C-alpha positions in Angstrom: 94.1 84.0 79.9 93.4 85.6 83.3 93.0 82.2 85.0 96.3 81.1 83.4 98.0 84.2 84.7 96.5 83.6 88.1 97.9 80.1 88.1 101.4 81.5 87.3 101.1 84.1 90.1 100.1 81.4 92.6 103.1 79.2 91.6 105.4 82.2 91.8 104.1 83.1 95.2 104.7 79.5 96.4 108.2 79.5 95.0 109.0 82.8 96.8 107.6 81.2 100.1 109.9 78.2 99.5 112.9 80.4 98.9 112.1 82.3 102.1 112.0 79.0 104.0 115.3 77.9 102.4 116.9 81.2 103.3 115.8 80.7 107.0 117.4 77.3 107.0 120.6 78.7 105.5 120.6 81.4 108.3 120.5 78.6 110.9 123.5 76.9 109.2 125.4 80.1 109.1 124.8 80.7 112.8 126.0 77.2 113.5 129.2 77.7 111.4 129.8 81.2 112.8 130.2 80.2 116.5 129.7 77.4 119.0 127.0 79.4 120.8 125.1 79.8 117.5 125.2 76.0 117.0 124.0 75.4 120.6 121.2 78.0 120.2 120.1 76.3 116.9 120.2 72.9 118.5 117.7 73.9 121.2 115.6 76.1 119.0 112.5 74.6 117.5 113.0 73.6 113.9 110.9 75.5 111.3 107.9 73.5 110.1 108.5 71.8 106.7 106.2 72.8 103.9 104.0 70.3 102.2 105.5 68.9 99.0 103.7 70.1 95.8 101.8 67.6 93.8 102.9 67.1 90.2 105.3 70.1 90.4 102.7 72.7 91.0 99.4 72.8 92.8 96.2 73.6 91.0 95.1 77.2 90.9 91.4 77.8 91.3 90.1 81.3 90.4 88.4 82.5 93.5 85.9 84.4 91.4 82.7 82.3 91.1 81.3 85.2 89.3 83.8 84.8 86.4 83.2 81.1 86.2 79.4 81.6 86.1 79.7 84.3 83.6 81.8 82.1 81.3 79.4 79.2 81.6 76.3 81.3 80.9 78.2 83.1 78.1 78.9 79.8 76.4 75.3 78.7 76.8 74.0 82.0 75.4 76.5 81.9 72.5 75.3 78.5 71.4 71.6 79.7 71.5 72.6 82.8 69.6 74.4 80.8 66.9 71.3 78.6 66.5 69.1 81.7 66.0 71.4 84.1 64.1 70.5 84.3 60.4 74.1 84.4 59.3 75.2 81.5 61.5 72.4 79.0 60.6 70.9 77.7 57.4 67.8 79.8 56.6 64.5 78.4 55.4 63.8 81.0 52.6 60.4 79.7 51.8 58.7 82.7 53.4 60.9 85.8 53.2 63.3 85.2 56.2 60.5 84.7 58.7 57.2 83.0 59.0 54.6 85.7 59.4 51.9 83.4 60.7 54.2 82.3 63.6 55.0 85.9 64.5 51.3 86.9 64.6 50.2 83.9 66.6 53.1 84.4 69.2 52.3 88.1 69.8 49.1 89.6 71.2 47.3 91.3 68.3 46.5 94.5 70.1 50.2 95.1 71.1 51.2 95.8 67.5 49.7 97.8 64.6 46.9 96.2 62.6 48.9 96.4 59.4 50.5 92.9 58.8 53.8 94.3 57.5 54.2 96.8 60.3 53.3 94.2 62.8 56.0 91.9 61.4 58.6 94.6 61.4 57.7 95.6 65.0 58.1 91.9 66.0 61.4 91.7 64.2 62.7 94.8 65.9 61.5 93.4 69.3 63.3 90.2 68.6 66.5 92.0 67.6 66.3 94.2 70.8 65.8 91.0 72.9 69.0 89.5 71.3 70.9 92.7 71.9 69.7 92.8 75.6 70.8 89.2 76.0 74.2 89.9 74.5 74.7 93.0 76.7 73.8 91.2 79.8 76.3 88.5 78.9 79.0 91.1 78.3 78.1 92.8 81.6 78.4 89.5 83.6 81.7 88.7 81.8 83.0 92.2 82.6 82.1 91.9 86.3 83.7 88.5 86.5 86.9 89.8 84.9 86.9 92.8 87.2 86.7 90.6 90.2 89.5 88.3 89.0 91.7 91.3 88.1 91.2 92.8 91.6 92.1 89.5 93.2 95.3 89.1 91.1 96.2 92.8 91.9 96.1 92.0 95.6 98.2 88.8 94.9 100.7 91.0 93.0 100.9 93.4 95.9 101.6 90.5 98.4 104.1 89.0 96.0 106.0 92.3 95.6 106.3 92.8 99.4 107.5 89.2 99.8 110.1 89.6 97.0 111.4 92.9 98.5 111.8 91.3 101.9 113.4 88.2 100.4 115.9 90.4 98.5 117.0 92.2 101.6 117.4 88.9 103.5 119.4 87.4 100.6 121.7 90.4 100.6 122.2 90.1 104.4 122.9 86.4 104.1 125.3 86.9 101.3 127.2 89.5 103.4 127.4 87.1 106.3 128.7 84.3 104.2 131.4 86.6 102.7 132.4 87.6 106.3 133.0 83.9 107.2 
């Protein structure tokens, strides 16, 4: 959604720039109509550079935040891994009480957990749950940092756009007043 909004802001900023360029052209024409000297000045004055035509109506917007893109990619990867391992999101093999105790004992050093088999299994299960929580929290953190960066960039873009629109509004009012005087 933020990337879509960024695209809309970028297109809006380009339209405001185009309007400003059109307004400058209209100022030149008003000066030509207003007096002979204005026409001569415009004739010898350098013409403003023309803007590049937009491709397919609007150019592509690329979020400047690599951090957000990387966070989204890693989040999707972690989400698929999480869905594969989550007991409610995958089909369980209930042949051995939700987990295979032999696999748990063999994958963990024996002296790191209590000697009681059930306590050892529960400790391992808690560790696995904490690992999943840690992974999920790191994913959320990277997404939050990416979103923060994107929001800051769009905030700067909004500030620029606001200044441009205010300047354009003043110029349009001045041009309208000049046209009415003609």
